[in-house]
N, C-alpha and C positions, 0 to 999 in steps of 0.2 A: 535299577535299585539293587543295593547289596543286601543280601538276606543272611539269615542265621540258619545253622544246621537244625533240621526238625528233629526234636527230642523223641519222636515216636519211631524214628526209623534211623536207628545208629548206623553209622558207616563202619567199614573196616580198611583203614588206611593201607594202601599197598606200598607206595614209595613216593618220596619226594623226588619229583622229575627234575625241578631246577628251582632256582630263586632268580627273580626278576628285580632290577633295580632302575629307577628312572635317572638319567643322566642329562647334563645341559648340553654337552658336547661329545656327540658318538665317537668321532675319530680320536679325540683325547682320551676318553674312557678306554677304547679298545687299545690304544697304544700302551696305556698304563698297565692294564692286566696282562698284556702280552709281553711286555718287555720288563716290567718290574716284578711280576708273579708268575710267568712261566705259562700262562693260558694260551691255548691256540683258537683261532677262529674257525667255526663250523660253518656258519651260514651268515648272510646279512641281507636284510630285505625288510618287507612291511609287516608290521605286527598283524597277525591274524585278526580279521574283523570279529571274529566270534569271542575272543579275549576282550576286545574293547567292548563289545556289547555286554559281556558279563560284568565290567567294571562301570558300566552305565556312562561309557564315553564315546559311544557312537553318536553322531557321525565324525567324531575325532579321527585323526590318523597319526600314526607313530610308525618309526623304523627302529629296527633292533638289530643287534650284534649277537648271536649265540656264541658262546666260548666255552671249551672244555678244559679241564684240568683233572688228569687221571681218568676216573670215571665218571666225574661229576660235572654239571653244567651250570651256568648262569647266563641270563639274558640281560644285556644293556639296552636300556629303551629309551628313545629320544622322541619327544613329542612335537609336533609341528607347532603347536601354540605355545607361547611362553609359560612358564610354571615357576613357583615360589621356590626359591632355594633351600638347601639344607640349612638349619638353624647354627650360626656360627658359635653360639654358645652351648652347644648340646653336650649333655654330660651321659656317662654310661648309665646312671639310674633314670633318665628321662624314659617315659614310658614308651616312646616312639623308636628307641634303640633297637637296632637289628644288625647284628654282625655276622660275617662268614668267617669260621675258623679254618685256616689252611694249614694243613699238617706239612712240616717240612722234616727233611731227613738229617738236616745239620743246622742248628739254629744260628750260629755263628755266620755260616756260610750264606744261608738265607737272609739274614739281617744285613750282611755286608752288600749282597746283591741288590736288596731294595734301596740301601742308603746310595748306592751309585746311580739311581734313577730319580729323576725330579718329580715333582707333582703331588706328593703326599705330605701329611703332617701327623707328628706323633700324638698319641694319646697318652701312652705309657712314659714315664719319667725315668731316665737313666738306662734306657735300652731294654732288652729282654730281661725277664724276671723269672726266677725259679721259686716256684709255689713250695709250701712246706709238705712233708710227706703225708700229713693228714688230707691235704688237697690234691694228691696223686703225685707230688714232686715233678710236676710236668714244668717246661719252659714256655713262656708265653710272652708276646709283644703286641699291644693293640695300637692301632693307627687308622688314618682316614685316607679315602681314595681323593681324587682331585675335586669330587663334589661333596666330599664331607661323609660320605658313608663309611661306617666303620668296619674294619677288618682285623683279623688276628692271625698272627704266626704262632703255630703250636707244635711243639716238640714234645712227643710221648715217650717216657723211658720204656725199656723192655717190660713186658707184661701188662702196660697200660693200653687202653684202647683196642680196636679191632685188629686181627692178626694181619690184615691186609696192609697196615701202615709200617710193618717191619719187615726188614730183608730186601729193601730196595736199593738199587744199585748206587754206589757212593757219589756218582756224579749228579744224580738226580736230586735237586734241592727242594722243589715244590711238588708234593705228592698228590694232593686232592683236598676236597672239602669234606671236613669231619661232619660238621654240623652248622646250622644257623641258630644263633641265640637271640631271644627276645627279652626284654625287660618287661616284668608284669607286676601288677599291684597286689596280687593275691595268688599265691602258689595253688591253694586248694581250689579257687575259683577257675583258674585256668586249667588245672588237671580235669575238672569235670567237663570243660569244653573240648579239650584235647582227646579225652577217653570216648567221648561220644563220636568223635571223628576217627576211632578206632587206633589211636596211638597207645603204646604200653610204656610203662616207666621202667626205666633200667636201673638208675641209682640217683642219690640224692647226697649231695655234701654241703657244708657251710664253710665258704671261704672268706677269711678274714685275716687281719695282720698286716705288717709293713710291707710284705710283698704284693699284697692285693690292693693296698692304698696306692702304690707306685704304678701298678699295672692299670688301674683305672684313673689315676690322677683324681682320686676322689678321697678327701679327708674323712677317716673313720669308716672306709668301705667294709661293708659286711653283706654278703649276698648268698642266699640259699639257691644252689644250682641243681636243678632236677633235668635228668636227661631222659629223652623220650625217643622211642623208635616206632617206625611203621612195621608191618608185617615182613617185607622183603628184607633181607640181608644185604641189599644193595641201596645204593643212594644215601645222602647225608641223614644226619638225625636232627633232632630239634631240642634245644636247651631252653628252659624257663630260667630266668634270672630275676629273683625276687630280692631287690636291695631294700635295706633298711637304714634310713626311711627311704621309701620310694620317691622319684624325682617327679617330673611335671607331666601330666596327661597330655596326649596328642591333641585332643579336641577335633574339631572337623578338619579334615585334610582332604585335599582332591587326589584322586588316584594319579593324576598328571603331575603333581608337585614333586620337585627333585627329591623331597623327604621320603618319598614311597618306596618300599620294597614289597614284593608279595611272592609267596610260595605256591608253586603249581604241584598239587597233591593228587596222585591217582588213588581212586577209592572204589570199592564196591559196597553194595550194589550201586548201579548208575545213578548220579544226583539228578537225572532227568534229562531236561535239555542242557546237556554238558556243553561247554563249561560253566559252572555256577560260581559266582563270587560270595565268600563270607568274610566276616570279621570277627575276631576273638574278643573277649571281654574289654582287652586294652586297644582294640582298633588296629591290631595287626591284620593284614589281609592275606587271605588265601584263595587260590582258584581250584576248585575241585572238578576234577575230569573223570571220565570213565576208566576203570582199572585197565581195559584193552590198550590204552594209551601208555601203560606204565610197565613194570617189572614185577615178577612174582618169585616166590621162592627164595 
């Protein structure tokens, strides 16, 4: 059974270890992330039984491919039992939305590389978009992997983002995962939840205008973006996306549905019988593990 974090015992989030996403075809997903986006495979095998137990999925079985880009990792998970597909009419403001933002060294080069590989479909209209200076003047492009999970290519101008994203070798197109972004109904409510898990707020912007509309393919798109970080300087961050108006709620979803992503978060003190699954107010899933499994400093 999925629990919620106890308010009497707040955690200190140390690091997001990886983001996991459920896929329908493990070979196809691995090929796409490797060939289209530059990830490399680290391991392939059965999902740890303790993770399945935390998600209340034991005695189900699943295989995973753990992949890495830069210093960040993802896990692609395929369950033996058939699961529901990703909704084909999904929008960026729907409250099940969760994307991975991949930092690129050269947007034109990265977009061209992606276009040379099949298996994805665009969210953004008209290719990469340049957001206005008030929104950081970043270049961004949103799209979906073969199962419908959203992704974003992100180019950061000098002085924007963490220093690690600048100064890469010119031939390196895809640098790593900057953050995972989730759609939320209420920024205030979600901040209470994530602060109880030990996240701290970095910045907040209100993104709107023609470029945001084209980026999301969402008429009248207006979104308050709140950036969160764990204690460690390493690992991806987390962004809360509060669209106005918000989209559809997820309702009940099975963790084995292809719709599902989850974040593995190292925390201290230990959550007890680690790992422990929790859900945020909008039903996004997290797995809490002991900080000894993560990074510090």
